[in-house]
C-alpha positions as MATLAB code, in Angstrom:
seq = 'MNAGRSYAPHIGCVSVVETHMNCQPDEVGQANYVVVVLTNKCELDWKDPQLDLRFYNQAGTLIDAGSYTGRGVIHANGELAVRYKLRPSHPVSEYDSCKVFVRWAYDPVARVY';
ca = [
     -50.012   -4.612   11.130;
     -48.697   -2.725    7.965;
     -46.062   -4.602    5.818;
     -45.793   -1.517    3.292;
     -44.638   -1.869   -0.213;
     -42.505   -5.030   -1.095;
     -38.848   -5.281   -1.786;
     -39.501   -7.934   -4.476;
     -39.779   -5.511   -7.538;
     -36.851   -3.562   -6.454;
     -34.263   -6.259   -5.796;
     -30.971   -5.044   -6.753;
     -31.681   -1.351   -5.760;
     -29.904   -2.154   -2.472;
     -25.907   -3.538   -3.165;
     -22.754   -4.054   -1.170;
     -20.052   -1.414   -2.175;
     -17.256   -2.468    0.263;
     -16.692   -5.371    2.605;
     -13.791   -5.501    5.402;
     -13.293   -8.723    7.101;
     -10.979   -8.952   10.247;
     -10.400  -11.309   12.725;
      -9.972  -10.157   16.532;
     -10.070  -11.513   19.971;
     -13.157  -10.742   22.167;
     -14.189  -11.460   25.725;
     -15.033  -15.124   24.823;
     -12.397  -16.048   22.199;
     -11.879  -15.071   18.600;
     -14.497  -13.363   16.283;
     -14.750  -12.608   12.732;
     -15.906   -8.900   12.117;
     -17.354   -8.046    8.727;
     -17.862   -4.616    7.833;
     -20.262   -3.834    5.000;
     -21.171   -0.502    3.037;
     -24.209   -0.576    1.070;
     -25.544    1.702   -1.317;
     -29.378    2.361   -2.359;
     -29.783    3.062   -6.150;
     -33.464    3.875   -6.135;
     -35.524    6.594   -5.355;
     -36.982    4.771   -2.272;
     -35.974    4.356    1.251;
     -35.571    1.019    2.820;
     -34.507   -0.200    6.199;
     -33.276   -3.392    7.983;
     -31.262   -4.877    4.893;
     -31.090   -8.623    5.372;
     -27.632   -9.997    4.239;
     -26.466  -13.383    3.398;
     -22.585  -13.632    4.630;
     -20.155  -16.501    2.947;
     -16.880  -16.931    4.199;
     -13.925  -18.801    2.065;
     -10.690  -20.340    3.028;
      -7.633  -19.569    0.504;
      -8.429  -22.191   -1.696;
     -11.576  -20.646   -2.635;
     -13.772  -23.156   -0.655;
     -16.677  -21.959    1.300;
     -16.211  -22.688    5.145;
     -18.751  -20.896    7.021;
     -21.883  -18.932    6.510;
     -23.937  -16.316    8.568;
     -27.242  -14.091    7.941;
     -27.359  -10.602    9.568;
     -30.279   -8.163    9.590;
     -29.039   -4.523    9.507;
     -30.578   -2.167   11.646;
     -30.789    1.281   10.129;
     -32.662    3.216    7.234;
     -30.603    3.500    3.718;
     -32.113    6.533    2.050;
     -32.666    6.919   -1.329;
     -29.472    7.141   -3.339;
     -27.592    6.948   -0.136;
     -25.228    4.654    1.766;
     -25.381    2.558    5.342;
     -22.558    0.790    6.837;
     -23.028   -2.123    9.321;
     -20.865   -4.413   11.391;
     -21.684   -7.865   11.651;
     -19.898  -10.198   14.165;
     -19.527  -14.082   13.822;
     -18.389  -16.614   16.187;
     -15.707  -18.845   13.853;
     -16.521  -22.363   13.336;
     -13.035  -22.870   12.228;
      -9.847  -21.548   13.467;
      -9.576  -17.963   12.092;
      -6.782  -18.540   10.522;
      -8.377  -20.517    7.793;
     -10.702  -17.413    7.071;
      -9.252  -15.786    3.947;
     -12.318  -13.921    2.329;
     -15.953  -13.161    2.478;
     -18.849  -12.526    0.125;
     -21.912  -10.438    1.072;
     -25.062  -10.400   -0.939;
     -28.403   -8.523   -0.024;
     -31.617  -10.537    0.142;
     -33.981   -8.450    1.276;
     -34.936   -4.730    2.657;
     -38.279   -3.597    4.398;
     -40.263   -0.353    3.711;
     -39.220    1.996    6.229;
     -42.951    2.934    7.143;
     -43.867   -0.621    7.703;
     -44.374   -1.996   10.915;
     -43.426   -6.091   10.519;
     -42.143   -6.764   13.978;
];
């Protein structure tokens, strides 16, 4: 197993540029979809970003959360768009906004799976 270079010294290189949330019915019921655009501000490629998603109601209270590992490579000084689907734990009418944070990313030449 080749773990590759660590993202730790580069935390902050990959960041969230845009976030859009919408609630739509699917084959099981309601679902929250979050589309996230990420940018890579460093000279190194990264893959499979790990995201922390937090959902808030209109009062600004945290009501739900999720984590997501994106699939794809964010090239140096490039962007990547990912979509996350969450089965809501509250009525979808309570979801007002979300915040997304990048927690980790992997070296694209690493074999960690």
